[in-house]
Z-matrix of the N, CA and C atoms (Angstrom, degrees):
N
C 1 1.454
C 2 1.533 1 108.09
N 3 1.300 2 115.95 1 132.67
C 4 1.463 3 120.37 2 179.66
C 5 1.519 4 109.90 3 -92.76
N 6 1.333 5 117.37 4 159.47
C 7 1.467 6 119.78 5 177.80
C 8 1.530 7 112.99 6 -56.74
N 9 1.331 8 117.63 7 -35.12
C 10 1.465 9 119.96 8 179.57
C 11 1.526 10 112.40 9 -64.97
N 12 1.317 11 116.95 10 -25.87
C 13 1.456 12 119.65 11 178.45
C 14 1.528 13 111.89 12 -74.08
N 15 1.317 14 117.45 13 -11.60
C 16 1.462 15 121.48 14 178.11
C 17 1.525 16 112.10 15 -91.80
N 18 1.340 17 117.03 16 -4.60
C 19 1.461 18 121.72 17 179.97
C 20 1.525 19 108.87 18 -103.28
N 21 1.309 20 115.78 19 126.18
C 22 1.463 21 122.32 20 -177.21
C 23 1.521 22 108.60 21 -106.88
N 24 1.310 23 116.72 22 126.31
C 25 1.463 24 122.26 23 -178.64
C 26 1.531 25 110.47 24 -84.07
N 27 1.356 26 114.74 25 132.55
C 28 1.463 27 121.30 26 -179.63
C 29 1.525 28 109.70 27 -140.63
N 30 1.314 29 116.00 28 158.48
C 31 1.456 30 120.48 29 171.07
C 32 1.516 31 109.32 30 -146.71
N 33 1.325 32 114.62 31 160.31
C 34 1.463 33 120.68 32 176.66
C 35 1.517 34 107.80 33 -140.71
N 36 1.306 35 116.07 34 146.37
C 37 1.456 36 120.80 35 175.18
C 38 1.511 37 110.39 36 -148.35
N 39 1.309 38 113.90 37 154.15
C 40 1.454 39 119.99 38 -179.09
C 41 1.518 40 109.03 39 -88.76
N 42 1.319 41 115.49 40 132.04
C 43 1.463 42 122.61 41 177.22
C 44 1.519 43 107.37 42 -125.83
N 45 1.318 44 115.63 43 111.93
C 46 1.470 45 121.94 44 -176.06
C 47 1.526 46 109.40 45 56.83
N 48 1.330 47 118.54 46 -114.09
C 49 1.464 48 120.65 47 -176.59
C 50 1.531 49 113.17 48 -109.63
N 51 1.329 50 116.76 49 21.75
C 52 1.472 51 120.08 50 177.87
C 53 1.526 52 109.53 51 -142.18
N 54 1.329 53 115.98 52 166.44
C 55 1.456 54 123.33 53 178.59
C 56 1.520 55 109.70 54 -111.34
N 57 1.331 56 115.69 55 147.41
C 58 1.456 57 122.74 56 174.95
C 59 1.523 58 107.55 57 -126.13
N 60 1.333 59 117.40 58 131.34
C 61 1.461 60 122.86 59 176.16
C 62 1.522 61 108.59 60 -118.73
N 63 1.324 62 115.49 61 140.43
C 64 1.464 63 121.31 62 -176.72
C 65 1.516 64 109.78 63 -128.90
N 66 1.314 65 116.06 64 134.18
C 67 1.465 66 123.45 65 172.15
C 68 1.527 67 106.35 66 -99.77
N 69 1.327 68 116.34 67 111.62
C 70 1.455 69 121.09 68 -174.54
C 71 1.526 70 113.09 69 -72.95
N 72 1.308 71 117.52 70 -32.46
C 73 1.458 72 120.47 71 -175.43
C 74 1.521 73 113.60 72 -74.36
N 75 1.320 74 117.91 73 -23.78
C 76 1.461 75 121.04 74 179.84
C 77 1.527 76 112.62 75 -121.63
N 78 1.325 77 117.23 76 2.00
C 79 1.467 78 122.34 77 179.40
C 80 1.535 79 111.65 78 56.47
N 81 1.335 80 115.03 79 50.73
C 82 1.462 81 122.25 80 177.83
C 83 1.529 82 108.42 81 -112.77
N 84 1.324 83 117.07 82 153.69
C 85 1.461 84 121.13 83 178.38
C 86 1.524 85 110.34 84 -144.69
N 87 1.335 86 114.45 85 150.09
C 88 1.468 87 121.34 86 177.24
C 89 1.521 88 108.38 87 -136.55
N 90 1.316 89 115.22 88 155.34
C 91 1.460 90 121.43 89 -179.69
C 92 1.520 91 109.07 90 -132.19
N 93 1.350 92 116.47 91 143.66
C 94 1.458 93 120.12 92 179.86
C 95 1.511 94 111.65 93 -166.55
N 96 1.322 95 115.61 94 -178.61
C 97 1.460 96 121.96 95 -175.67
C 98 1.520 97 114.34 96 -83.76
N 99 1.347 98 117.99 97 -17.70
C 100 1.458 99 120.83 98 -178.18
C 101 1.528 100 109.40 99 -144.38
N 102 1.313 101 115.37 100 164.48
C 103 1.459 102 119.67 101 176.99
C 104 1.527 103 110.47 102 -60.02
N 105 1.316 104 116.51 103 -45.67
C 106 1.458 105 120.46 104 -178.32
C 107 1.530 106 111.20 105 -59.25
N 108 1.324 107 116.38 106 -40.43
C 109 1.469 108 120.54 107 -179.48
C 110 1.531 109 111.11 108 -65.64
N 111 1.344 110 118.06 109 -47.27
C 112 1.470 111 118.87 110 -178.29
C 113 1.518 112 111.52 111 -68.65
N 114 1.321 113 116.70 112 -34.50
C 115 1.472 114 119.81 113 178.19
C 116 1.531 115 110.12 114 -64.74
N 117 1.323 116 116.66 115 -44.23
C 118 1.462 117 121.14 116 178.15
C 119 1.526 118 111.04 117 -63.54
N 120 1.324 119 117.54 118 -43.98
C 121 1.465 120 121.27 119 178.32
C 122 1.521 121 111.05 120 -62.25
N 123 1.337 122 116.61 121 -44.33
C 124 1.453 123 120.21 122 -178.61
C 125 1.531 124 111.21 123 -66.49
N 126 1.323 125 117.19 124 -39.75
C 127 1.469 126 120.78 125 176.84
C 128 1.531 127 110.53 126 -59.44
N 129 1.329 128 116.81 127 -43.01
C 130 1.470 129 120.86 128 178.97
C 131 1.529 130 110.42 129 -65.61
N 132 1.312 131 117.20 130 -40.59
C 133 1.466 132 121.08 131 178.73
C 134 1.526 133 110.83 132 -63.15
N 135 1.335 134 116.36 133 -43.03
C 136 1.458 135 120.94 134 179.64
C 137 1.527 136 110.22 135 -62.20
N 138 1.326 137 116.69 136 -47.18
C 139 1.468 138 120.72 137 -179.61
C 140 1.531 139 110.99 138 -59.50
N 141 1.313 140 117.37 139 -45.38
C 142 1.462 141 120.91 140 -179.89
C 143 1.524 142 111.23 141 -66.81
N 144 1.319 143 116.55 142 -40.39
C 145 1.463 144 122.11 143 179.98
C 146 1.534 145 110.59 144 -61.36
N 147 1.338 146 115.75 145 -48.28
C 148 1.465 147 120.54 146 -179.24
C 149 1.527 148 110.14 147 -65.93
N 150 1.328 149 117.92 148 -41.62
C 151 1.464 150 120.74 149 178.19
C 152 1.532 151 110.39 150 -59.68
N 153 1.339 152 116.22 151 -47.87
C 154 1.470 153 119.39 152 -179.89
C 155 1.525 154 111.53 153 -60.72
N 156 1.338 155 116.43 154 -37.94
C 157 1.468 156 120.14 155 -178.57
C 158 1.529 157 112.06 156 -71.93
N 159 1.334 158 117.35 157 -35.77
C 160 1.462 159 120.02 158 -174.69
C 161 1.526 160 114.50 159 -95.49
N 162 1.326 161 117.13 160 -29.97
C 163 1.464 162 118.90 161 -175.20
C 164 1.519 163 113.72 162 -134.36
N 165 1.296 164 117.69 163 -10.83
C 166 1.458 165 120.78 164 -175.42
C 167 1.511 166 113.26 165 -94.39
N 168 1.311 167 114.49 166 -158.57
C 169 1.460 168 120.65 167 -175.61
C 170 1.529 169 113.78 168 -68.10
N 171 1.337 170 116.92 169 -17.14
C 172 1.466 171 119.97 170 -179.53
C 173 1.527 172 113.04 171 -94.15
N 174 1.327 173 117.51 172 11.05
C 175 1.461 174 122.50 173 -176.68
C 176 1.537 175 113.50 174 -52.89
N 177 1.334 176 119.28 175 -38.27
C 178 1.469 177 118.77 176 178.98
C 179 1.532 178 113.34 177 -62.40
N 180 1.316 179 116.99 178 -19.14
C 181 1.468 180 121.28 179 -177.49
C 182 1.530 181 112.40 180 -109.15
N 183 1.327 182 117.23 181 18.28
C 184 1.466 183 122.26 182 -174.46
C 185 1.521 184 112.53 183 -54.50
N 186 1.314 185 117.82 184 -46.21
C 187 1.472 186 120.38 185 -177.85
C 188 1.520 187 111.29 186 -59.01
N 189 1.311 188 117.05 187 -42.17
C 190 1.466 189 120.69 188 179.30
C 191 1.523 190 111.11 189 -69.58
N 192 1.316 191 117.17 190 -45.12
C 193 1.466 192 120.98 191 -176.18
C 194 1.519 193 112.53 192 -67.11
N 195 1.316 194 117.20 193 -36.72
C 196 1.460 195 120.26 194 -176.85
C 197 1.525 196 112.60 195 -83.37
N 198 1.317 197 116.88 196 -0.05
C 199 1.465 198 120.10 197 175.12
C 200 1.530 199 111.07 198 -122.97
N 201 1.306 200 116.16 199 25.53
C 202 1.472 201 122.36 200 -178.44
C 203 1.531 202 109.13 201 -91.63
N 204 1.316 203 117.08 202 89.53
C 205 1.460 204 121.77 203 -175.58
C 206 1.524 205 111.76 204 -87.77
N 207 1.325 206 114.84 205 156.09
C 208 1.459 207 121.82 206 176.06
C 209 1.527 208 109.35 207 -67.06
N 210 1.323 209 117.32 208 160.18
C 211 1.459 210 119.91 209 178.69
C 212 1.534 211 111.57 210 -66.40
N 213 1.308 212 115.75 211 162.32
C 214 1.458 213 122.72 212 -178.02
C 215 1.525 214 111.89 213 -54.57
N 216 1.317 215 117.37 214 -37.35
C 217 1.474 216 120.53 215 -179.12
C 218 1.531 217 111.53 216 -60.34
N 219 1.319 218 118.03 217 -36.26
C 220 1.464 219 121.31 218 178.16
C 221 1.524 220 110.92 219 -70.86
N 222 1.330 221 117.44 220 -38.99
C 223 1.463 222 120.93 221 176.86
C 224 1.524 223 110.38 222 -64.25
N 225 1.326 224 116.64 223 -41.11
C 226 1.469 225 120.07 224 177.64
C 227 1.525 226 110.49 225 -63.57
N 228 1.322 227 116.92 226 -38.81
C 229 1.462 228 121.33 227 177.06
C 230 1.533 229 109.89 228 -61.85
N 231 1.327 230 117.78 229 -43.71
C 232 1.463 231 123.68 230 178.03
C 233 1.534 232 110.46 231 -56.30
N 234 1.329 233 116.53 232 -50.35
C 235 1.462 234 119.61 233 -177.82
C 236 1.525 235 111.90 234 -70.34
N 237 1.329 236 117.36 235 -31.67
C 238 1.461 237 120.59 236 175.79
C 239 1.532 238 110.34 237 -65.40
N 240 1.315 239 117.51 238 -45.77
C 241 1.471 240 121.51 239 177.79
C 242 1.530 241 109.84 240 -62.52
N 243 1.319 242 116.63 241 -41.95
C 244 1.460 243 120.74 242 179.29
C 245 1.534 244 110.59 243 -61.45
N 246 1.322 245 116.46 244 -41.56
C 247 1.465 246 121.14 245 177.76
C 248 1.523 247 111.11 246 -66.16
N 249 1.334 248 116.71 247 -43.77
C 250 1.472 249 120.72 248 178.34
C 251 1.523 250 111.39 249 -60.18
N 252 1.313 251 116.41 250 -42.95
C 253 1.464 252 120.71 251 179.85
C 254 1.527 253 109.79 252 -63.04
N 255 1.320 254 115.99 253 -44.05
C 256 1.461 255 120.83 254 -178.18
C 257 1.527 256 111.78 255 -65.65
N 258 1.321 257 117.54 256 -46.31
C 259 1.464 258 121.48 257 -173.76
C 260 1.519 259 113.87 258 -87.22
N 261 1.319 260 116.64 259 -39.66
C 262 1.463 261 120.27 260 -170.13
C 263 1.522 262 114.16 261 -120.00
N 264 1.320 263 117.50 262 0.08
C 265 1.467 264 120.89 263 -174.29
C 266 1.524 265 109.37 264 54.20
N 267 1.331 266 115.86 265 43.97
C 268 1.449 267 121.81 266 -176.55
C 269 1.509 268 113.66 267 -74.29
N 270 1.313 269 114.48 268 174.82
C 271 1.465 270 121.25 269 179.97
C 272 1.525 271 109.65 270 -72.69
N 273 1.293 272 115.76 271 159.69
C 274 1.457 273 122.06 272 -178.87
C 275 1.509 274 109.28 273 103.03
N 276 1.297 275 116.12 274 160.08
C 277 1.460 276 121.94 275 -178.41
C 278 1.516 277 108.88 276 -136.45
N 279 1.305 278 115.38 277 139.11
C 280 1.452 279 122.34 278 174.00
C 281 1.523 280 106.05 279 -114.48
N 282 1.313 281 117.29 280 132.35
C 283 1.453 282 119.77 281 179.54
C 284 1.519 283 110.02 282 -147.47
N 285 1.312 284 114.92 283 149.69
C 286 1.454 285 121.57 284 177.54
C 287 1.519 286 107.98 285 -106.83
N 288 1.289 287 115.60 286 143.36
C 289 1.457 288 122.50 287 176.49
C 290 1.517 289 107.98 288 -116.48
N 291 1.295 290 116.22 289 147.79
C 292 1.457 291 120.48 290 174.96
C 293 1.514 292 108.46 291 -87.64
N 294 1.306 293 115.36 292 135.60
C 295 1.468 294 120.57 293 179.59
C 296 1.518 295 109.36 294 -57.58
N 297 1.337 296 117.90 295 125.26
C 298 1.461 297 119.37 296 175.76
C 299 1.534 298 109.09 297 -68.72
N 300 1.302 299 115.59 298 124.94
C 301 1.461 300 119.58 299 -178.95
C 302 1.520 301 110.31 300 -103.55
N 303 1.293 302 115.05 301 145.74
C 304 1.460 303 121.57 302 -179.00
C 305 1.527 304 107.34 303 -107.32
N 306 1.336 305 117.87 304 129.40
C 307 1.457 306 119.66 305 179.04
C 308 1.526 307 111.50 306 -58.26
N 309 1.326 308 115.38 307 141.93
C 310 1.473 309 120.11 308 -178.38
C 311 1.519 310 111.15 309 -74.40
C-alpha cells in the first residue's frame, strides 16, 4: 500500500440552504446545515465504512468495498471546485481525509 492510498479525496459545497459533502474514494455522501457538520458526518461515515470493510460483517467484501469509487461526474466536480478555489476563491471546499486504520 502506498501513502497516496491512505489519502481519501473529499469535497463539500453549499446547495441552497444546506451543505453536501462527498467522499470520492468510497462514493459516500452526507448532508447538513454547515460545512463543519457535513465534514464531521462524512468523517464518521468513512470510519464506520472502513471498519465494516476491514473488521466488521462486510470483511469478505473488503476488496470490492474499498475500491468503490464515485462516478466520473463527481470526480470532475471535485477538480472543478478545486480549480475554482485556486483561481477565484470560489465557494465549496476540497479536503483530504486520512484512511482510518484499524490495529491488527
